[in-house]
C-alpha positions, 0 to 999 in steps of 0.5 A: 500500500502506498505511503504518502507521509504515513497516510493512505487514501481510503477508496470506496465504490460510489454506486447508485448515489452511495459510497460503499466499502468492498469487504474482502476484496484484493487491492490494485496498486496505482503507480505513478507513471513517471516514477513507478512508485505506488501512490495508492491502492484501489479495491479490486471490485467483484464483477457483480458490483461493477455491473451494478455500478454500470447499471446505476450510472446508465440509469442516472445518465439521462437526468444528469445530461439535462443538468448544466455543467456547473450543477454536475461540477457541484456534485463532484465538489460535494463528494470530493471530501468522501473520496479524497479524505486521507485516513491513517495507514492500516497495519499490513 
């Protein structure tokens, strides 16, 4: 797992308007392409949950497309603290 000043970012799946942890899933290393250093680890989400995420995104897309870009950006700004909050490093 990456060590950014002793803190790892916690990565959750965002499916159908909710953040959800992936229990028991392996992690996939995210590497800095310039240095090859691991900068994060994301959940290796099971195929059934990936399918659920795709279905939820497809269902939400028509309503989202009708919104102004500034409205869509506002949603991203509101969810950023949930997706980018550093957490203490877990014991390996």
